Each structure stands twice: as structure tokens, then as C-alpha cells.
C-alpha positions in Angstrom: 76.6 3.1 12.2 77.0 -0.2 10.2 73.8 -1.9 8.9 73.2 -5.6 8.7 72.8 -6.9 5.1 69.2 -7.7 4.0 67.6 -10.9 5.3 64.1 -10.1 3.9 62.4 -8.4 1.0 61.5 -5.6 3.4 65.2 -5.0 4.1 65.8 -4.9 0.3 63.1 -2.4 -0.2 64.4 -0.1 2.5 67.7 -0.1 0.6 65.9 0.5 -2.7 66.9 -2.8 -4.1 64.8 -4.8 -6.6 67.2 -7.7 -6.8 70.3 -9.0 -5.0 73.5 -9.7 -7.0 74.2 -12.7 -4.8 72.1 -14.5 -2.3 74.3 -16.1 0.4 72.9 -19.3 2.0 74.6 -20.0 5.4 74.3 -22.8 7.9 74.9 -20.5 10.9 72.8 -17.8 12.4 73.7 -14.5 10.8 76.6 -12.9 12.8 78.2 -9.8 11.2 81.6 -10.3 12.9 85.0 -10.9 11.2 85.4 -14.1 13.1 82.6 -15.5 10.9 83.5 -16.4 7.4 80.2 -15.4 5.9 80.6 -11.9 7.4 84.0 -11.3 5.8 82.9 -12.6 2.3 79.7 -10.7 2.3 81.4 -7.4 3.4 84.2 -7.9 0.9 81.7 -8.3 -1.9 79.7 -5.3 -0.7 82.9 -3.3 -0.6 83.4 -4.2 -4.3 80.0 -2.8 -5.1 77.8 -5.9 -5.1 74.4 -6.3 -3.5 74.4 -9.3 -1.0 71.4 -10.8 0.7 71.6 -13.4 3.5 69.4 -16.4 4.0 70.4 -18.0 7.3 69.6 -21.6 8.1 66.8 -22.2 5.5 64.4 -25.0 6.2 65.8 -27.7 3.9 62.5 -29.5 3.9 60.8 -26.6 2.2 62.0 -25.6 -1.3 60.5 -22.1 -0.9 62.9 -21.3 2.0 65.6 -20.3 -0.5 63.2 -18.0 -2.4 62.7 -15.4 0.4 65.0 -12.9 -1.4 64.0 -13.9 -4.9 66.3 -14.9 -7.7 69.8 -13.3 -7.5 71.1 -11.6 -10.6 74.5 -13.4 -10.6 74.3 -16.5 -8.4 74.1 -18.2 -5.1 76.9 -18.5 -2.5 76.6 -21.4 -0.1 78.5 -22.1 3.1 77.8 -24.8 5.7 78.9 -22.6 8.6 82.0 -21.8 10.7 82.2 -25.5 11.5 81.8 -28.5 9.3 78.1 -29.4 9.8 79.0 -33.0 10.8 81.4 -31.8 13.5 78.8 -29.3 14.6 76.3 -32.1 15.0 78.3 -35.0 16.4 81.0 -35.8 18.9 84.1 -37.9 18.0 82.2 -40.9 19.3 79.4 -40.1 16.9 77.0 -39.1 19.7 74.6 -36.3 18.8 75.6 -32.9 20.4 73.0 -31.2 22.6 73.7 -27.6 21.6 74.6 -25.7 18.5 76.6 -22.6 19.5 76.1 -21.0 16.1 72.3 -21.1 16.1 70.0 -18.7 17.9 69.4 -19.9 21.5 71.9 -22.7 21.0 69.1 -24.9 19.5 70.2 -28.1 17.8 68.8 -29.3 14.5 68.4 -26.0 12.5 70.8 -27.2 9.8 71.0 -30.6 8.0 73.8 -33.1 8.0 76.2 -32.4 5.1 74.7 -28.9 4.9 76.5 -27.6 1.8 75.3 -30.6 -0.3 71.8 -30.4 1.0 71.5 -26.6 0.5 72.9 -26.8 -3.1 70.5 -29.5 -4.1 67.7 -27.5 -2.6 68.6 -24.6 -4.8 68.9 -26.8 -7.9 65.3 -28.0 -7.5 64.2 -24.4 -8.3 67.1 -22.8 -10.2 68.5 -25.3 -12.6 71.1 -23.1 -14.3 71.8 -20.3 -11.8 75.5 -20.4 -10.8 76.2 -21.8 -7.3 79.6 -21.1 -5.6 80.4 -23.0 -2.5 83.0 -22.2 0.2 83.9 -22.3 3.9 85.5 -25.1 5.9 83.1 -27.8 4.9 83.5 -27.3 1.2 87.3 -26.5 1.5 88.2 -29.7 3.2 86.0 -31.8 0.9 87.2 -30.2 -2.3 88.7 -33.5 -3.7 88.0 -37.1 -2.8 88.1 -37.4 1.0 87.6 -39.9 3.8 84.3 -39.2 5.6 84.7 -40.3 9.2 81.0 -40.2 9.9 80.1 -42.8 7.2 83.5 -44.5 7.3 83.7 -44.2 3.5 85.7 -42.5 0.8 83.5 -39.8 -0.7 83.7 -38.0 -4.0 84.5 -34.3 -4.3 81.7 -32.2 -2.8 81.4 -30.4 -6.2 79.9 -33.6 -7.7 77.4 -34.4 -4.9 76.3 -30.8 -4.4 75.8 -30.0 -8.1 77.6 -26.6 -7.5 79.5 -24.9 -10.3 82.6 -23.7 -8.5 84.3 -24.2 -5.1 86.4 -21.7 -3.3 88.9 -23.2 -0.9 90.8 -21.5 1.8 90.4 -17.9 2.6 88.5 -16.7 -0.4 88.6 -12.9 -0.5 90.5 -12.7 -3.8 88.8 -15.6 -5.5 85.2 -14.5 -4.7 85.8 -11.0 -6.1 87.4 -12.5 -9.3 84.4 -14.8 -9.7 81.9 -12.0 -9.1 83.6 -9.8 -11.7 83.7 -12.6 -14.2 80.0 -13.4 -13.8 79.2 -9.7 -13.9 81.0 -9.4 -17.2 78.8 -12.1 -18.6 81.0 -15.2 -18.4 79.4 -18.6 -17.9 80.3 -20.3 -14.7 81.6 -23.3 -16.7 84.2 -21.0 -18.3 85.6 -19.7 -15.1 88.5 -22.2 -14.8 91.5 -19.9 -14.3 91.1 -18.4 -10.8 93.6 -19.4 -8.1 92.0 -20.8 -5.0 89.1 -22.5 -6.8 88.1 -26.0 -7.9 86.0 -26.8 -10.9 84.6 -29.8 -12.8 85.2 -30.5 -16.4 84.8 -33.3 -19.0 88.2 -32.7 -20.5 91.1 -31.0 -18.5 93.5 -28.7 -20.2 96.8 -30.6 -20.2 98.7 -27.6 -21.7 98.9 -26.1 -18.2 101.5 -27.7 -15.8 99.5 -30.2 -13.8 99.7 -33.3 -11.6 97.3 -36.2 -12.4 96.1 -37.6 -9.1 95.0 -41.3 -8.7 91.5 -42.0 -10.1 88.7 -42.2 -7.6 87.9 -45.9 -8.3 91.6 -46.8 -7.6 91.4 -44.9 -4.3 88.2 -46.7 -3.3 90.0 -50.1 -3.8 93.2 -49.2 -2.0 93.4 -46.9 1.1 97.2 -46.5 0.5 96.5 -45.0 -3.0 94.2 -42.4 -1.3 96.9 -41.6 1.3 99.5 -41.1 -1.5 97.0 -38.8 -3.3 96.5 -36.7 -0.1 100.2 -36.5 0.4 100.5 -34.9 -3.1 97.7 -32.4 -2.2 99.5 -31.5 1.1 102.8 -30.8 -0.8 100.9 -28.4 -3.1 99.6 -25.9 -0.6 102.1 -23.2 -1.4 100.6 -20.5 -3.6 103.9 -19.8 -5.4 105.0 -23.2 -6.4 101.9 -25.4 -6.2 100.8 -27.2 -9.4 97.3 -27.7 -10.7 95.8 -31.0 -9.5 93.5 -33.2 -11.6 91.4 -35.9 -10.1 89.8 -38.4 -12.6 86.4 -39.9 -11.8 85.7 -41.5 -15.2 86.6 -41.2 -18.8 84.9 -37.8 -19.1 84.6 -36.6 -15.6 87.4 -34.7 -13.8 87.8 -32.4 -10.8 90.5 -29.8 -11.2 92.0 -27.8 -8.3 93.9 -24.6 -9.2 96.8 -23.5 -7.1 95.9 -21.6 -3.8 95.1 -17.9 -4.0 98.0 -15.6 -3.3 98.3 -14.4 0.3 96.9 -10.9 1.2 99.4 -8.2 1.8 99.4 -6.5 5.2 97.5 -3.5 3.7 94.9 -5.8 2.2 94.5 -7.7 5.5 94.0 -4.4 7.3 91.4 -3.4 4.8 89.4 -6.6 5.2 89.2 -6.2 9.0 88.5 -2.5 8.8 85.3 -3.0 6.8 82.0 -1.9 8.6 81.0 -5.0 10.6 78.2 -4.7 13.1 80.3 -7.1 15.3 77.3 -9.0 16.7 74.4 -11.2 15.8 71.3 -10.0 13.9 68.9 -8.2 16.2 66.1 -10.6 15.2 67.8 -13.3 17.4 67.6 -11.3 20.7 64.2 -12.7 21.7 65.6 -16.3 21.0 68.6 -15.8 23.2 71.2 -14.6 20.7 74.1 -16.7 19.3 76.1 -18.4 22.1 79.3 -18.4 20.0 79.5 -14.6 20.1 80.4 -14.7 23.8 83.9 -15.9 23.1 84.8 -13.7 20.2 82.8 -10.5 20.4 85.8 -8.5 21.7 88.5 -10.5 20.1 91.2 -9.5 17.6 92.3 -11.6 14.6 96.0 -10.7 14.1 97.0 -13.3 11.5 96.0 -16.3 9.5 97.8 -19.4 8.1 100.1 -22.0 9.8 103.2 -23.8 8.6 102.9 -26.5 11.4 100.9 -29.0 9.3 100.0 -31.1 12.4 98.1 -34.2 11.5 95.3 -33.4 14.0 94.6 -30.0 12.5 93.2 -28.7 9.2 94.6 -25.1 9.5 97.4 -25.6 7.0 95.2 -27.4 4.5 92.5 -24.7 4.7 94.3 -21.4 5.4 97.6 -22.3 3.8 101.1 -22.4 5.2 102.0 -18.8 4.8 101.4 -16.4 7.7 99.5 -13.3 6.8 99.4 -10.6 9.4 97.7 -7.3 10.1 99.6 -4.1 11.1 100.0 -3.0 14.6 98.1 0.2 13.8 95.1 -1.7 12.5 94.9 -3.9 15.6 95.2 -0.9 18.0 92.5 1.0 16.1 90.1 -2.0 16.3 90.9 -2.5 20.0 90.4 1.2 20.7 86.9 1.0 19.0 85.9 -1.7 21.6 86.1 0.9 24.3 83.1 2.7 22.7 80.9 -0.4 23.1 78.6 -0.4 26.2 79.2 -4.1 26.9 83.0 -3.9 26.8 84.6 -4.8 30.2 88.2 -3.9 29.4 89.4 -7.4 28.5 90.1 -8.7 25.0 88.7 -12.2 24.7 91.7 -13.7 22.9 94.5 -11.4 23.9 94.5 -10.9 27.7 94.1 -13.8 30.1 93.1 -13.5 33.7 94.1 -17.0 34.7 97.5 -18.5 35.6 99.2 -21.0 33.3 98.3 -23.9 35.6 94.6 -22.8 35.6 94.7 -22.6 31.8 96.1 -26.1 31.5 93.5 -27.4 33.9 90.7 -25.7 31.9 91.7 -27.9 29.0 92.1 -31.1 31.1 88.8 -30.8 32.9 87.0 -30.2 29.7 87.8 -33.8 28.7 87.3 -35.2 32.2 91.1 -35.4 33.1 92.4 -34.8 36.6 93.7 -31.3 37.3 97.4 -30.7 37.5 98.3 -29.8 41.2 102.0 -29.1 40.6 103.2 -25.7 42.0 106.4 -23.8 41.7 108.0 -22.4 38.5 110.5 -25.2 37.8 108.3 -28.0 38.8 105.4 -26.7 36.7 107.6 -26.1 33.7 108.7 -29.7 33.9 105.1 -30.9 34.2 103.9 -28.6 31.3 106.7 -30.0 29.0 105.6 -33.5 29.9 102.0 -32.5 29.0 103.1 -31.3 25.6 105.2 -34.5 25.1 102.2 -36.7 25.7 99.6 -34.5 24.0 101.6 -34.2 20.8 103.2 -37.7 20.7 103.9 -38.9 17.2 103.2 -35.5 15.7 106.9 -34.7 14.9 107.3 -31.9 17.4 109.7 -33.6 19.9 112.9 -32.8 18.1 112.0 -29.1 17.7 110.9 -28.8 21.3 114.2 -30.2 22.6 116.0 -27.7 20.3 113.9 -24.8 21.4 114.2 -25.6 25.1 117.9 -26.3 24.7 117.7 -29.5 26.6 119.4 -31.7 24.1 122.5 -32.3 26.2 120.3 -33.8 29.0 118.1 -35.8 26.6 120.7 -38.3 25.3 118.4 -41.4 25.2 115.4 -42.1 23.1 113.2 -44.2 25.3 110.3 -46.4 24.4 107.9 -48.9 25.9 107.8 -52.6 25.0 104.3 -54.0 25.5 103.7 -57.8 25.7 100.2 -59.3 25.7 99.6 -62.8 27.1 96.2 -64.5 27.3 94.7 -64.8 30.7 93.5 -68.0 32.3 90.0 -67.7 30.8 91.5 -67.5 27.3 89.2 -64.6 26.5 91.2 -61.7 27.8 94.8 -60.5 27.9 97.4 -59.6 30.6 99.7 -56.8 29.5 103.3 -56.3 30.7 105.3 -53.2 30.1 109.0 -52.8 30.0 110.9 -49.5 29.5 113.6 -49.7 26.9 116.2 -47.4 25.4 115.6 -47.3 21.7 118.6 -45.2 20.7 121.6 -43.4 22.3 122.6 -40.2 20.6 125.0 -37.3 20.9 123.7 -33.7 21.1 126.2 -31.0 20.4 125.6 -27.5 21.7 125.7 -26.1 18.1 122.6 -28.2 17.3 120.5 -25.6 19.3 121.0 -23.2 16.4 120.7 -23.3 12.7 123.8 -22.4 10.7 123.6 -19.1 8.8 123.5 -19.9 5.1 126.5 -19.0 3.0 124.5 -16.8 0.7 123.4 -14.6 3.6 127.0 -14.4 4.9 128.2 -13.2 1.4 125.5 -10.6 1.4 126.5 -9.1 4.7 130.1 -9.4 5.8 129.2 -8.1 9.3 127.3 -11.3 10.0 129.2 -13.9 12.1 128.4 -17.6 11.7 126.8 -19.3 14.7 129.2 -20.9 17.1 130.1 -24.5 16.1 129.2 -24.1 12.4 132.3 -22.0 11.4 134.0 -24.9 9.5 130.8 -26.0 7.7 
């Protein structure tokens, strides 16, 4: 039977520990489930032979709150939570949320705004030289200069404001073990500058390593376009096999350096990560408080893969997890699903695999969540047309339209690119506007049947003479 990691001195004593190797400060309630980042990192470190203690949601107004497990032997790990703490606290209109699904009982206010920065500065008040390693979504997306929506300002790398030593971005199983081994071998945190998937600060970057110099932070502050160009370079360097090191200057002797992303896990390694002994629920001390609401959606869920090559502008998945898909084996998934049947609360349905609603009901669940009218369309063909329209509107300007037309093979019936011309004229009062709309054809185009398929590359045809080129591409 798996055991939760220590959250108190009494837990450490029961295990015969005098000191933790790492103390893990987290902004969520402690949930030992592989859908939670802190659970994976702590179990991976435990599997490597390290002693990990958990301090969940310390009171940032009390310096002693980070001392409950004593001083760690190697360092502190800090994570704001499964969500960025600002997204956790505020809606897109900057109104304060009423519930925190990652806190016992759903209580709001148990973590600070900008949690990673606050927790790290809290640690530094007591432990001036102890290594601090930050990670998770909040640190990962703020690893270099970034636009902060909540303050409407360009902010520095979180490494500078948090006073942390190292930042792990993306899915950090490889990086955290390499850092732990380096610290265990006696290396100073300032000398750990070579690990993929990490970011560090330095007074003088090593220019002998192939690198890209990003625009300086003061230049980005002056011109938003310079920042946009810098972010574009970052986005083009998310491939772990060809990405360059990125250097971001802040002053004459202050630089933030981002190493290339960590290499993807093999299928065997992915299977091992998800086969570790998770308790798969929240810490029992939360039962009297009502538990962790977020567990309801993921307790009996399976994580089959990670990563995304979509790079949609509204989503951070590619920038955080990388563009390479990493997948588990079928055997690993089946074994995990089979183990669910031994749990007394399992009702026979996998939370994220089997759905008991129709496609129309699923669409309406999303629409009603944002106060939109339900779709009443019935019938397969009519609903398919309505669903495609829904996707066209929802993902407008995201670059998906061409690929949707190709995938649906509707190009021959989509010969016009249509737009909307909008004219605004002041009303009689002179204070408002009257808008008129006119549908216009922006472009006429020809779609050939062959455009529904890619041509097979010549190099592949040369490798296998049994391959036949896709129809329409033979002469190319």
C-alpha cells in the first residue's frame, strides 16, 4: 500500500528520517496523483533514492511556516501549483474567483498572488544560501521576460524576482534528477549550468556554446514589437533536438540563460513514471475539511500522452510541454485502468476516456459554461454542419481553417474566401456609432482533389519501391 510522503516531523520520525534531502513547497493541497505535477516530481525523486518532504500552502505571512520539516540537506523545490496562481485567483475580467479547486474544501485565499516568487522570498528570509529550484506551470511560462496580463506590464524573468537559483521548465523528470545528483555530488547551484530543460542566471554567459542573443529587457520595455520578436524566437526553439541556447540580457553583468528543452521520455520511461506508487488521492488530513474538489474530475483518469505540436495562440501546452508527443504503452494504460477496479469508489467509468453524453450534449456543456445558448440542432448531417461552424467561429484566426478543409475534404465546395466589411458612422447624437455590415468575397480559389493529400516524399519512394505516389502528385 503506497504511503504519502512526510508533511510533518512526526511523519519523518516514523520513517526514521532525521533530515529531508529536499523540502517541496507547493501552492496546492497535497494530492498524490499523477495528474498533479508535485506528485510526479516527488515520486520520481523518491524513486531515485532521495528523501522528499512536502509543505503544502505555507502561510506566507509567517516565516516559520517553511521550517516545519527543518532545513533540507540539498535544497528547496518550489511550485506555485497545477495552475498559475494568478489564473487560480482571477477570472479573465480580473474578478476574484470564489473557489480554489486545488485547496482543501475549495477555500480561496490559501496561497498568495505570484505564489512562486512569494514562497521563494519567504525561504530566503531564513535560508540565505540554500539552493532553491523552481518549476511548474507558473515558473515555466515566466522563465524569460514575459507580459503579465494582471499588471499589464512586461516583467523580468521570474528567476530574478524570486531569488531562486535554478528554474526547470516543461516536464522536468530528467532535469530534476540531474540537478539532485549534481547537488548530491557537492556541486554549487551556481555551477549547474549545463542541464537541458533548465534556466539559470549569470554575470557572464559562455559564448563558446552555440547561442542566440535575445533583445535586452530595457529594449523590450520600450517597444512591444521587440518583445513579440523575442517571443517568436523562443517559440521557434522549443524542439529539444535543434533548439539553441537563448541568452536574455538585463544589464552589463546580468543575464538569464535558457538551455535547450530536456529530451523527451521514451515509452519505457513514460510507463515507469506513471507506474510509480501513487496514493491517487488527497492527503487524509484534508478529509474533515471536505477534501480537494479537483480530485473529482481526475481520480479515475488516465494520462496517455503529453506534448502538442499545435502551437495555438490561446494555449500554452506547446510552450510548456514541448511539441513532441510522448506516449505510454497500451500495456501500461490497461494495467492502470485494471487497478481502478480494485478501488471501492470506482463506478466503472474512466473520467477522461469514456463519455456518457452525446456529442450535442458535450458541445452544450461547453456553451452553457460561458452563458451561451444551447445548440438545438438534431440529425447527423445537420449537427455535423453546425459543429463545423462552431469550430470555425471558436478557432477563428488561429490558422486551423485550411487544415480543417483538407481533413474534411470539403475544399471543392469551399471555393470562396468570404469576409465581412464593417462600416462605422456616427449617430445623430455624435457620441455613438451605427454599424453596417456587408458580406464580401475576399478571394476566389481553385481546390484540386489532390490537395486533400500530401505527396509522398521522393526519399521515401526510393526507400520502398512498392509505395505508389498519391493520386495527382505523380508528375511532381
